[in-house]
ZAMARGU-4260 file (C-alpha; in steps of 0.2 Angstrom, whole numbers, plus 5000, padded with zeros to 4 digits):
<rodrens>
0) 4979/4867/4779 | 4992/4874/4790 | 4990/4892/4798 | 5004/4899/4787 | 4996/4891/4771
5) 4979/4898/4775 | 4986/4916/4778 | 4995/4915/4762 | 4980/4910/4752 | 4968/4921/4761
10) 4978/4937/4764 | 4963/4948/4768 | 4958/4936/4782 | 4976/4937/4789 | 4975/4956/4788
15) 4959/4957/4798 | 4964/4944/4811 | 4979/4955/4815 | 4969/4971/4814 | 4957/4964/4828
20) 4972/4963/4839 | 4977/4981/4835 | 4960/4987/4837 | 4957/4979/4854 | 4975/4986/4860
25) 4971/5004/4855 | 4954/5004/4864 | 4962/4995/4879 | 4977/5008/4880 | 4964/5022/4882
30) 4956/5014/4897 | 4971/5006/4906 | 4976/5015/4923 | 4993/5020/4927 | 5002/5016/4943
35) 5020/5014/4950 | 5018/4996/4955 | 5006/4982/4953 | 4991/4983/4965 | 4995/4972/4980
40) 4982/4972/4994 | 4990/4965/5010 | 4976/4957/5020 | 4976/4966/5036 | 4962/4966/5049
45) 4963/4978/5064 | 4954/4977/5081 | 4953/4994/5090 | 4947/4994/5108 | 4945/5010/5119
50) 4946/5008/5138 | 4945/5026/5144 | 4957/5031/5157 | 4967/5015/5158 | 4986/5016/5157
55) 4996/5005/5145 | 4999/4990/5156 | 4981/4989/5161 | 4975/4990/5143 | 4988/4976/5139
60) 4983/4964/5152 | 4964/4967/5152 | 4961/4970/5133 | 4975/4966/5121 | 4980/4950/5129
65) 4963/4943/5129 | 4959/4948/5111 | 4976/4942/5104 | 4974/4925/5112 | 4956/4923/5104
70) 4960/4929/5086 | 4977/4919/5086 | 4967/4903/5081 | 4961/4911/5064 | 4969/4901/5050
75) 4981/4910/5038 | 4989/4922/5050 | 5007/4928/5047 | 5009/4940/5061 | 4999/4948/5075
80) 5006/4965/5080 | 4998/4976/5094 | 5001/4992/5104 | 4993/4996/5121 | 4994/5014/5123
85) 4984/5025/5136 | 4966/5021/5134 | 4968/5012/5117 | 4972/4994/5111 | 4976/4992/5093
90) 4979/4975/5086 | 4984/4972/5068 | 4982/4954/5061 | 4992/4952/5045 | 4987/4937/5034
95) 4996/4928/5020 | 4993/4937/5003 | 4983/4922/4997 | 4970/4925/5011 | 4953/4933/5006
100) 4952/4949/5017 | 4933/4948/5018 | 4934/4930/5025 | 4948/4935/5037 | 4937/4950/5043
105) 4922/4938/5047 | 4933/4926/5056 | 4942/4939/5066 | 4925/4947/5070 | 4918/4930/5076
110) 4933/4927/5087 | 4932/4944/5095 | 4913/4941/5099 | 4918/4926/5109 | 4927/4936/5122
115) 4917/4951/5123 | 4910/4945/5140 | 4927/4944/5147 | 4932/4961/5143 | 4931/4975/5157
120) 4913/4982/5159 | 4918/5000/5155 | 4927/4995/5139 | 4920/5002/5122 | 4915/4988/5110
125) 4930/4983/5099 | 4930/4989/5082 | 4935/4977/5069 | 4940/4984/5052 | 4949/4979/5036
130) 4965/4989/5035 | 4968/4996/5017 | 4987/4995/5017 | 4987/5002/4999 | 4976/5016/5004
135) 4990/5029/5008 | 4986/5046/5000 | 4993/5048/4983 | 4991/5067/4982 | 4994/5079/4997
140) 4989/5098/4998 | 4992/5111/5011 | 4980/5124/5016 | 4988/5140/5023 | 4984/5158/5026
145) 4982/5172/5038 | 4968/5164/5047 | 4967/5155/5064 | 4970/5136/5065 | 4951/5134/5068
150) 4946/5143/5053 | 4958/5134/5042 | 4952/5117/5049 | 4934/5122/5046 | 4937/5128/5028
155) 4947/5112/5024 | 4933/5101/5032 | 4917/5109/5026 | 4923/5116/5009 | 4939/5109/5001
160) 4937/5091/5007 | 4919/5090/5001 | 4924/5097/4984 | 4938/5084/4982 | 4927/5070/4987
165) 4916/5073/4972 | 4930/5069/4960 | 4928/5052/4950 | 4941/5039/4957 | 4943/5048/4974
170) 4939/5036/4988 | 4943/5046/5004 | 4951/5063/5009 | 4961/5064/5025 | 4965/5079/5035
175) 4983/5080/5042 | 4987/5090/5057 | 4968/5091/5060 | 4962/5099/5076 | 4943/5101/5076
180) 4934/5115/5083 | 4931/5113/5102 | 4922/5124/5115 | 4934/5124/5128 | 4929/5127/5146
185) 4946/5132/5154 | 4943/5130/5173 | 4953/5142/5185 | 4957/5132/5201 | 4960/5147/5211
190) 4943/5154/5207 | 4935/5137/5210 | 4943/5136/5227 | 4937/5154/5231 | 4919/5150/5226
195) 4920/5133/5234 | 4916/5125/5217 | 4922/5107/5214 | 4923/5096/5198 | 4907/5086/5204
200) 4898/5103/5203 | 4904/5106/5185 | 4899/5089/5180 | 4882/5090/5188 | 4878/5107/5181
205) 4881/5101/5163 | 4871/5085/5166 | 4856/5095/5172 | 4856/5112/5163 | 4864/5108/5146
210) 4851/5095/5139 | 4840/5091/5125 | 4824/5080/5127 | 4811/5074/5115 | 4795/5084/5118
215) 4783/5074/5107 | 4768/5082/5099 | 4753/5092/5103 | 4739/5085/5092 | 4723/5095/5089
220) 4709/5090/5078 | 4716/5096/5062 | 4734/5101/5067 | 4749/5096/5077 | 4764/5105/5084
225) 4781/5098/5088 | 4786/5102/5106 | 4805/5107/5105 | 4814/5104/5121 | 4831/5111/5116
230) 4838/5117/5133 | 4856/5118/5127 | 4866/5134/5126 | 4870/5140/5108 | 4883/5154/5111
235) 4898/5156/5122 | 4890/5171/5131 | 4875/5160/5135 | 4886/5145/5141 | 4895/5157/5152
240) 4879/5160/5161 | 4876/5142/5165 | 4872/5141/5184 | 4884/5129/5193 | 4877/5131/5210
245) 4869/5143/5222 | 4879/5151/5236 | 4868/5161/5249 | 4855/5165/5236 | 4868/5171/5223
250) 4871/5160/5208 | 4888/5155/5204 | 4890/5154/5185 | 4902/5144/5174 | 4910/5161/5168
255) 4914/5165/5186 | 4926/5150/5188 | 4932/5147/5170 | 4937/5156/5154 | 4927/5150/5139
260) 4935/5149/5122 | 4929/5144/5105 | 4945/5135/5101 | 4952/5118/5096 | 4955/5101/5103
265) 4970/5098/5114 | 4987/5103/5107 | 4993/5085/5103 | 4994/5087/5084 | 5004/5099/5073
270) 5006/5101/5054 | 5018/5113/5045 | 5022/5116/5027 | 5038/5125/5023 | 5039/5132/5040
275) 5021/5138/5041 | 5006/5131/5051 | 4994/5122/5039 | 4981/5109/5037 | 4985/5095/5026
280) 4973/5086/5014 | 4978/5069/5008 | 4968/5061/4993 | 4966/5042/4994 | 4961/5034/4977
285) 4950/5019/4974 | 4959/5003/4971 | 4967/5000/4954 | 4961/5017/4948 | 4972/5028/4936
290) 4983/5038/4948 | 4989/5049/4934 | 4971/5053/4928 | 4965/5056/4946 | 4979/5068/4949
295) 4975/5078/4933 | 4957/5079/4939 | 4962/5085/4956 | 4973/5098/4948 | 4959/5104/4937
300) 4947/5105/4952 | 4960/5115/4961 | 4963/5127/4947 | 4945/5129/4941 | 4935/5128/4957
305) 4944/5128/4974 | 4958/5141/4971 | 4947/5155/4963 | 4935/5153/4978 | 4948/5154/4992
310) 4945/5168/5004 | 4957/5182/5003 | 4973/5178/5012 | 4972/5159/5010 | 4982/5148/4998
315) 4983/5130/4994 | 4999/5121/4989 | 5003/5104/4982 | 5014/5095/4994 | 5016/5079/4985
320) 5009/5071/4969 | 5013/5052/4966 | 5007/5054/4948 | 5023/5065/4944 | 5035/5050/4947
325) 5023/5037/4939 | 5021/5048/4923 | 5040/5050/4923 | 5042/5031/4924 | 5029/5027/4911
330) 5035/5040/4899 | 5053/5034/4901 | 5048/5017/4897 | 5038/5023/4882 | 5053/5031/4876
335) 5063/5015/4878 | 5049/5006/4869 | 5052/5017/4854 | 5071/5016/4855 | 5070/4997/4857
340) 5059/4995/4842 | 5071/5005/4831 | 5086/4996/4837 | 5077/4979/4834 | 5073/4985/4817
345) 5091/4990/4814 | 5097/4972/4818 | 5085/4965/4806 | 5091/4977/4792 | 5109/4973/4796
350) 5107/4954/4794 | 5094/4954/4779 | 5100/4970/4771 | 5083/4972/4764 | 5071/4987/4768
355) 5055/4977/4764 | 5061/4963/4776 | 5064/4975/4790 | 5047/4983/4788 | 5039/4966/4788
360) 5048/4961/4804 | 5045/4978/4812 | 5026/4977/4809 | 5025/4962/4820 | 5031/4973/4835
365) 5016/4985/4836 | 5003/4971/4832 | 5011/4959/4846 | 5012/4974/4858 | 4994/4979/4855
370) 4989/4961/4859 | 4998/4962/4875 | 4991/4979/4880 | 4973/4971/4877 | 4978/4957/4889
375) 4984/4970/4902 | 4966/4978/4901 | 4956/4962/4902 | 4966/4955/4917 | 4963/4972/4926
380) 4981/4977/4927 | 4988/4994/4926 | 5003/5002/4916 | 5016/5001/4929 | 5035/4998/4930
385) 5032/4979/4929 | 5020/4978/4915 | 5029/4991/4905 | 5046/4981/4907 | 5036/4966/4901
390) 5031/4976/4885 | 5049/4982/4883 | 5056/4964/4884 | 5043/4959/4871 | 5050/4970/4858
395) 5065/4959/4857 | 5055/4943/4860 | 5041/4945/4848 | 5052/4948/4833 | 5061/4932/4836
400) 5048/4921/4829 | 5045/4933/4814 | 5064/4933/4811 | 5065/4914/4810 | 5050/4913/4799
405) 5056/4927/4787 | 5074/4922/4787 | 5069/4905/4781 | 5057/4911/4768 | 5071/4923/4762
410) 5083/4908/4761 | 5070/4898/4751 | 5067/4912/4739 | 5085/4916/4737 | 5092/4898/4735
415) 5078/4885/4732 | 5061/4892/4726 | 5059/4909/4717 | 5039/4907/4718 | 5034/4919/4732
420) 5019/4909/4738 | 5026/4892/4738 | 5042/4898/4746 | 5032/4907/4759 | 5022/4891/4763
425) 5037/4879/4762 | 5049/4891/4772 | 5036/4893/4785 | 5032/4874/4786 | 5050/4870/4789
430) 5052/4881/4805 | 5035/4880/4812 | 5040/4866/4824 | 5055/4876/4830 | 5044/4892/4832
435) 5031/4883/4842 | 5044/4874/4853 | 5053/4890/4857 | 5037/4899/4861 | 5030/4885/4872
440) 5047/4884/4881 | 5046/4903/4885 | 5028/4901/4891 | 5032/4886/4902 | 5044/4897/4912
445) 5030/4907/4919 | 5019/4892/4925 | 5028/4892/4942 | 5021/4910/4945 | 5005/4901/4949
450) 5013/4894/4964 | 5023/4909/4969 | 5018/4918/4986 | 5023/4934/4994 | 5026/4951/4986
455) 5037/4943/4973 | 5023/4932/4967 | 5011/4947/4966 | 5025/4957/4956 | 5029/4943/4945
460) 5011/4938/4941 | 5007/4953/4930 | 5024/4953/4922 | 5022/4934/4918 | 5004/4936/4911
465) 5009/4950/4899 | 5025/4941/4893 | 5016/4925/4891 | 5001/4931/4881 | 5013/4943/4872
470) 5024/4928/4865 | 5008/4918/4861 | 5002/4933/4851 | 5019/4935/4842 | 5018/4916/4838
475) 5001/4919/4830 | 5008/4935/4821 | 5023/4925/4814 | 5012/4911/4807 | 4999/4922/4799
480) 5005/4940/4796 | 5023/4937/4792 | 5021/4923/4779 | 5007/4933/4771 | 5017/4948/4770
485) 5032/4938/4763 | 5022/4930/4750 | 5016/4947/4743 | 5029/4960/4747 | 5046/4952/4750
490) 5058/4954/4735 | 5075/4946/4732 | 5085/4957/4722 | 5099/4951/4711 | 5108/4967/4709
495) 5114/4976/4725 | 5123/4991/4730 | 5140/4994/4738 | 5133/4995/4756 | 5124/4978/4753
500) 5141/4970/4747 | 5150/4978/4762 | 5138/4970/4775 | 5138/4954/4765 | 5156/4953/4767
505) 5155/4956/4786 | 5142/4942/4787 | 5151/4931/4776 | 5167/4933/4787 | 5156/4929/4802
510) 5150/4913/4793 | 5167/4908/4789 | 5173/4911/4807 | 5159/4901/4814 | 5162/4886/4803
515) 5180/4886/4809 | 5174/4887/4827 | 5162/4873/4824 | 5175/4862/4816 | 5186/4865/4831
520) 5172/4861/4843 | 5167/4845/4835 | 5186/4840/4834 | 5189/4844/4853 | 5172/4840/4860
525) 5178/4835/4878 | 5189/4850/4879 | 5173/4861/4875 | 5164/4852/4889 | 5178/4854/4902
530) 5180/4872/4898 | 5161/4875/4899 | 5161/4866/4916 | 5174/4878/4922 | 5164/4893/4916
535) 5149/4887/4925 | 5158/4884/4941 | 5165/4902/4940 | 5147/4908/4943 | 5149/4903/4962
540) 5162/4917/4964 | 5150/4930/4957 | 5135/4923/4967 | 5145/4924/4983 | 5152/4942/4980
545) 5136/4950/4973 | 5125/4960/4985 | 5108/4954/4989 | 5093/4965/4993 | 5075/4965/4991
550) 5073/4980/4979 | 5086/4992/4972 | 5087/5010/4979 | 5075/5020/4968 | 5076/5039/4966
555) 5058/5044/4967 | 5061/5062/4972 | 5055/5061/4990 | 5059/5053/5007 | 5054/5055/5025
560) 5063/5059/5041 | 5057/5051/5057 | 5060/5061/5073 | 5059/5055/5091 | 5062/5065/5107
565) 5064/5058/5124 | 5049/5051/5132 | 5040/5064/5142 | 5045/5078/5130 | 5031/5091/5127
570) 5024/5095/5110 | 5034/5112/5111 | 5050/5103/5114 | 5047/5091/5100 | 5042/5105/5088
575) 5058/5114/5092 | 5068/5099/5087 | 5057/5097/5072 | 5062/5115/5067 | 5080/5110/5068
580) 5077/5095/5056 | 5068/5107/5044 | 5083/5119/5046 | 5095/5105/5041 | 5084/5101/5026
585) 5083/5119/5020 | 5102/5119/5017 | 5100/5107/5003 | 5096/5115/4986 | 5089/5098/4980
590) 5075/5100/4993 | 5059/5109/4987 | 5046/5107/5001 | 5045/5100/5019 | 5028/5094/5026
595) 5031/5092/5045 | 5019/5082/5057 | 5018/5078/5075 | 5006/5067/5084 | 5002/5054/5071
600) 4994/5037/5074 | 4981/5031/5087 | 4993/5034/5102 | 4995/5053/5096 | 5012/5054/5105
605) 5019/5071/5105 | 5037/5065/5106 | 5037/5058/5088 | 5037/5068/5072 | 5038/5065/5054
610) 5044/5076/5039 | 5039/5072/5022 | 5052/5079/5010 | 5049/5082/4991 | 5064/5085/4980
615) 5067/5095/4964 | 5064/5085/4948 | 5078/5074/4943 | 5085/5084/4929 | 5086/5100/4940
620) 5097/5092/4953 | 5115/5086/4953 | 5114/5073/4967 | 5102/5058/4968 | 5090/5055/4982
625) 5101/5042/4989 | 5116/5054/4990 | 5105/5067/4998 | 5098/5055/5011 | 5116/5049/5015
630) 5121/5067/5018 | 5106/5072/5028 | 5108/5057/5039 | 5125/5063/5045 | 5119/5080/5049
635) 5103/5073/5058 | 5115/5063/5069 | 5122/5079/5076 | 5105/5086/5083 | 5106/5085/5102
640) 5091/5079/5112 | 5083/5070/5099 | 5085/5055/5087 | 5081/5058/5068 | 5082/5046/5054
645) 5080/5049/5035 | 5074/5035/5024 | 5065/5032/5008 | 5046/5027/5008 | 5042/5009/5010
650) 5035/4998/4996 | 5030/4984/5008 | 5013/4990/5015 | 5007/5008/5015 | 5012/5020/5028
655) 5026/5010/5036 | 5044/5017/5039 | 5055/5014/5024 | 5071/5008/5032 | 5077/4992/5022
660) 5082/4983/5038 | 5068/4981/5050 | 5066/4967/5063 | 5058/4963/5080 | 5066/4957/5096
665) 5052/4947/5105 | 5051/4938/5122 | 5040/4934/5137 | 5046/4948/5149 | 5044/4966/5145
670) 5058/4972/5156 | 5070/4959/5149 | 5065/4964/5131 | 5069/4982/5136 | 5086/4977/5143
675) 5091/4966/5128 | 5085/4980/5116 | 5097/4992/5124 | 5111/4980/5123 | 5108/4974/5105
680) 5106/4992/5100 | 5123/4996/5107 | 5131/4981/5099 | 5124/4985/5082 | 5130/5003/5084
685) 5148/4996/5084 | 5145/4987/5067 | 5149/5001/5053 | 5139/4992/5040 | 5123/4993/5049
690) 5122/5012/5052 | 5112/5021/5065 | 5099/5010/5073 | 5082/5016/5079 | 5070/5007/5090
695) 5052/5010/5095 | 5054/5004/5113 | 5045/5016/5125 | 5047/5010/5143 | 5054/5026/5151
700) 5039/5038/5151 | 5039/5049/5167 | 5023/5046/5176 | 5014/5052/5191 | 5005/5037/5199
705) 4990/5041/5210 | 4991/5034/5227 | 4974/5036/5236 | 4973/5035/5255 | 4956/5026/5255
710) 4954/5027/5274 | 4956/5046/5274 | 4945/5047/5259 | 4931/5038/5268 | 4934/5048/5284
715) 4933/5064/5273 | 4916/5058/5268 | 4922/5056/5250 | 4923/5042/5237 | 4938/5037/5227
720) 4927/5040/5211 | 4925/5058/5217 | 4944/5060/5218 | 4947/5052/5202 | 4934/5063/5193
725) 4942/5079/5200 | 4959/5074/5194 | 4953/5068/5177 | 4943/5083/5173 | 4957/5096/5178
730) 4972/5088/5172 | 4966/5076/5158 | 4951/5085/5152 | 4933/5078/5149 | 4922/5080/5134
735) 4907/5084/5144 | 4894/5088/5131 | 4890/5094/5114 | 4888/5111/5106 | 4881/5119/5091
740) 4878/5137/5085 | 4861/5143/5080 | 4860/5145/5066 | 4873/5132/5064 | 4884/5124/5050
745) 4876/5107/5052 | 4890/5101/5064 | 4890/5098/5083 | 4906/5101/5093 | 4913/5094/5109
750) 4913/5105/5125 | 4929/5101/5134 | 4931/5105/5152 | 4949/5106/5158 | 4960/5117/5169
755) 4967/5132/5160 | 4984/5130/5151 | 4998/5133/5164 | 4988/5129/5179 | 4997/5113/5182
760) 5015/5113/5177 | 5023/5102/5191 | 5017/5088/5203 | 5016/5101/5218 | 5003/5111/5208
765) 4990/5096/5210 | 4988/5102/5228 | 4977/5116/5220 | 4963/5103/5217 | 4949/5104/5230
770) 4935/5091/5232 | 4918/5094/5240 | 4912/5080/5252 | 4894/5075/5256 | 4894/5088/5270
775) 4897/5102/5257 | 4915/5105/5264 | 4930/5107/5253 | 4944/5094/5255 | 4961/5097/5247
780) 4968/5083/5236 | 4984/5081/5245 | 4976/5077/5261 | 4968/5061/5255 | 4980/5056/5241
785) 4998/5058/5235 | 5007/5056/5218 | 5022/5046/5216 | 5035/5049/5202 | 5041/5034/5192
790) 5045/5028/5175 | 5033/5017/5165 | 5029/5012/5147 | 5021/5024/5135 | 5016/5011/5123
795) 5018/4992/5126 | 5021/4983/5109 | 5018/4964/5106 | 5023/4954/5091 | 5015/4937/5088
800) 5009/4937/5106 | 5026/4941/5114 | 5032/4958/5121 | 5042/4966/5107 | 5053/4981/5102
805) 5055/4985/5083 | 5072/4990/5076 | 5075/5001/5061 | 5091/5003/5051 | 5097/5008/5034
810) 5113/4998/5031 | 5127/5004/5020 | 5130/4986/5015 | 5118/4975/5005 | 5103/4969/5015
815) 5107/4951/5014 | 5124/4954/5022 | 5116/4966/5035 | 5104/4953/5040 | 5118/4940/5043
820) 5128/4953/5054 | 5112/4957/5064 | 5108/4939/5067 | 5126/4935/5072 | 5125/4950/5085
825) 5108/4944/5092 | 5114/4926/5094 | 5128/4932/5105 | 5117/4941/5118 | 5099/4933/5117
830) 5095/4920/5130 | 5083/4906/5127 | 5065/4911/5124 | 5070/4928/5116 | 5073/4929/5097
835) 5073/4942/5082 | 5061/4941/5068 | 5062/4950/5052 | 5048/4962/5046 | 5046/4973/5031
840) 5058/4972/5016 | 5070/4961/5026 | 5056/4948/5029 | 5050/4949/5011 | 5069/4947/5005
845) 5070/4931/5015 | 5054/4924/5007 | 5059/4930/4990 | 5075/4919/4990 | 5065/4904/4995
850) 5051/4907/4982 | 5063/4911/4968 | 5073/4895/4971 | 5057/4885/4970 | 5051/4895/4954
855) 5068/4892/4946 | 5069/4874/4949 | 5051/4871/4944 | 5053/4881/4928 | 5068/4870/4923
860) 5057/4854/4926 | 5043/4861/4916 | 5055/4867/4902 | 5062/4849/4901 | 5044/4842/4900
865) 5039/4854/4886 | 5055/4850/4876 | 5054/4831/4879 | 5036/4832/4872 | 5042/4842/4857
870) 5057/4832/4852 | 5050/4815/4857 | 5066/4812/4866 | 5073/4811/4884 | 5090/4816/4880
875) 5089/4830/4867 | 5080/4842/4880 | 5096/4840/4891 | 5106/4846/4876 | 5095/4861/4873
880) 5095/4865/4891 | 5114/4867/4892 | 5111/4885/4887 | 5103/4889/4904 | 5118/4888/4916
885) 5128/4897/4902 | 5115/4911/4903 | 5114/4912/4922 | 5133/4914/4923 | 5133/4929/4911
890) 5118/4937/4920 | 5126/4936/4937 | 5143/4941/4931 | 5135/4956/4922 | 5126/4961/4938
895) 5142/4960/4948 | 5152/4969/4935 | 5141/4984/4934 | 5138/4985/4953 | 5120/4979/4954
900) 5113/4968/4967 | 5103/4952/4966 | 5085/4958/4969 | 5067/4955/4964 | 5070/4963/4947
905) 5086/4955/4943 | 5079/4938/4949 | 5065/4940/4937 | 5077/4943/4923 | 5087/4928/4927
910) 5072/4917/4928 | 5067/4924/4911 | 5083/4919/4904 | 5079/4901/4906 | 5066/4902/4892
915) 5074/4915/4881 | 5090/4906/4879 | 5082/4889/4876 | 5075/4896/4859 | 5093/4897/4852
920) 5097/4879/4856 | 5080/4873/4849 | 5084/4881/4832 | 5101/4872/4831 | 5094/4855/4837
925) 5078/4856/4827 | 5087/4859/4810 | 5100/4846/4814 | 5087/4833/4817 | 5079/4837/4801
930) 5095/4835/4792 | 5098/4818/4800 | 5080/4813/4795 | 5086/4816/4777 | 5100/4803/4780
935) 5115/4814/4785 | 5127/4807/4799 | 5127/4817/4816 | 5142/4827/4813 | 5138/4831/4795
940) 5120/4836/4800 | 5128/4848/4813 | 5141/4855/4800 | 5126/4858/4788 | 5113/4865/4800
945) 5122/4875/4813 | 5130/4888/4800 | 5112/4890/4792 | 5105/4893/4810 | 5119/4904/4815
950) 5112/4920/4808 | 5094/4918/4815 | 5102/4914/4832 | 5112/4930/4832 | 5098/4940/4825
955) 5085/4934/4839 | 5098/4937/4852 | 5103/4954/4846 | 5085/4960/4845 | 5083/4955/4863
960) 5099/4963/4868 | 5096/4980/4859 | 5078/4981/4864 | 5083/4981/4882 | 5099/4992/4879
965) 5091/5009/4882 | 5084/5003/4899 | 5101/4995/4903 | 5109/5012/4901 | 5100/5018/4917
970) 5093/5034/4910 | 5077/5042/4915 | 5065/5039/4929 | 5063/5021/4936 | 5081/5017/4930
975) 5085/5009/4946 | 5073/4995/4944 | 5073/4994/4925 | 5092/4992/4924 | 5095/4976/4935
980) 5082/4966/4925 | 5089/4973/4908 | 5108/4970/4913 | 5104/4952/4919 | 5095/4948/4903
985) 5108/4956/4892 | 5123/4948/4901 | 5114/4931/4900 | 5110/4932/4882 | 5127/4937/4877
990) 5136/4923/4886 | 5123/4910/4881 | 5123/4915/4863 | 5142/4914/4861 | 5144/4898/4870
995) 5128/4889/4864 | 5134/4890/4846 | 5149/4880/4851 | 5144/4870/4866 | 5127/4863/4860
1000) 5135/4856/4844 | 5149/4848/4854 | 5138/4840/4867 | 5125/4835/4853 | 5139/4826/4844
1005) 5145/4817/4859 | 5127/4811/4865 | 5119/4807/4848 | 5136/4800/4841 | 5137/4788/4856
1010) 5119/4783/4855 | 5120/4780/4837 | 5135/4768/4840 | 5125/4759/4854 | 5111/4756/4842
</rodrens>
């Protein structure tokens, strides 16, 4: 007993089997998370090593070089990227997406342990960590008010942060512009000189007077007492009384040579929101959690607990909320789902002219979609732009099988068998082979996804799983629910109204037109083949002239501005330029908020800043994000004394800059890399399509190089370490001890000793530093050492173990063309041993082209294998697959015509066409084979079968086209990504449907007619 027969005879069973799918789908829908994109965890392991006091070239040679060479032998590495900045080495090892990050972590840790003994003795142990590249904050807040920066920091850290961390789904809360409370001992060099106090005296006093020791216990027969030896100072007044030394029986106290301040860490960071100083709080969610739900919980916590309890004068504002854009995308696609469902139902009603038939077909849509939603939940995916696009596509696909089954049952009832049950069973049995073959052909398209690598593989996988299981569910529905409903509820009216006859006349005209076309095609078969070959050949024109990018530009209502001032600029100078950037942004009515930061990253460079810009909602502004960014770029280019670049946020790796064109110039000599970088930057600036080019090369930092006269140091009865300590303490600052209040807040804070702000403003001021020798006499610094002014690297970068400079640009031309121009410019100037390597979107774009070519070829091979198995023929699958090139021509032509590029979304659509358009050919070939088995000749079978299958072919194609039509219009959030896929599929379906109805019969007649003659 076949599945349709079982469902017809046991209708309750058919109802319940389909009800289970709906039940599971409803439960799953309430539990699925929402996100913008599928979760992709880039396996990145970092190694951070501190070598206090070392300059970048010492860190590079003594630490970075050793560690890089060791970890380079770990298998699966794609890139090693490192920075050596003052006192810190940071190495990021990026692995292929297929690498397990836990295994990578253990392997890197093992390699690091092997070289520990070769590292400098005073180096801190390297810290190996897994980098969560997806763990960028999804919700930013700004705490502001009429309080000091320290009070804002303390409240953010001790109150707001702790409350946010209790929210379900929150993994971490980060503070932006954080400057922790620090007890600052601001030494006054003049007073130190007058009282004969040196840096050694200060260090010695803290080491001996500000201490805590374990006192143990005093134990009696029945009692014991803890001996508390807390000899630290717990107030600024007490600390000011710390005795530094004795002079002629008079104590010299710390307050005599310094001003004590309950302040903040060194002014190396800054955060500002809408022009006011702030502390930012960024919420990072746990992996694959529901971004929208977490954002709602955060908003509820803010409204119910945090804001009502804020001290008077404080306020907290929402800087950015990723959930807003995600919700807009999901709601837009939900709307498209409803619109697509109604349009698909309209197609069915137009062709069948029966309300009951339309309802039977329409019922297959929610059942199949609920089954697909259950699959999303069971596979751990989220409702995102890719899975929602898959559901949208399924609207047109899932009704295909039901249409074929119902249309054939309807034809049986109308012309062959008036009995509802036998007509349902026989009508289903006649098309079950074609339905299964069509479904399996579509499923086979997604098998290559298993082998796809890179970001495209991760994106495509969730899309493929949803579509694959969705069409399998639709196959089940079409063979159970549809025959059962037809047997019980389908009616064939004998009397019809005026509208029915009007539509019948239109369809009858279509039938007659197609019969004439079919006759002409069978008469002039070789002309049809030749014309088809010309049409396919024309696709080369579209392929050459269509733009090629990694992802389309998307309007997510936010972007970032990266600012760089000359090396050696102070934080005040950079802040001034940052305010100029904010002034530019304030001129745009589309800009709602600006969140400005200076000193981000491990290097904490004060000559670099970032502004995160949030725009007004899409419906409240006249210009798109891309238009605003283009205008902002022009104005930023006019800011003197700084380089500022506006770009969208990156989708390749969290926290990276978002310029589409990013590449590295790498070589063996750092000075030569610097020279070539400047030359290439100038050359690229002459190419109008590339746009302004930024680079992270930082080799021109003004430096004062300490040159000790060791003989004079020895003659003065000093050591070089004494000299270095004095300079380090007074100019660099030393965290010399810890401090806590009593009673305290549970935190211990650094005591930082440094010269008072403004004591040293130029190299000559260093002569104020005095040293005490072992005889107790003071020695001026400039008598035993000198400082030499020169330029040196601020940060030394390496890429794949070579010195490197990274370039950033936002081309005005498609990314593929920009890459070609860049490579040509680099080839003209780069000598042997120096090369450019793509990173970010540009690198992934190059990989995507290779991966998609592989997937496309493998999909064709698998489709042929499935069809050959189904038809038990080596030749007939080739006939069916004639539709594929016809579809690709239409898809690429439609993309070119509407100004879209070939990107990951449109490539997915083109690959999808391979399976979609095969369904139409299968319908034609399958019924033709059945007629030949009944004894008809080849051409007679074609003349009989093709007109019968013409309406199902048009119906299935029209449902796919109209289901995707709302998304193809480009309305609503996420339209930039929905549109390319939809247009590619619609264009391919239109061209393949119109040509398949003519070309497939002609080629079938040629091949099968010749084979019959040979036999």
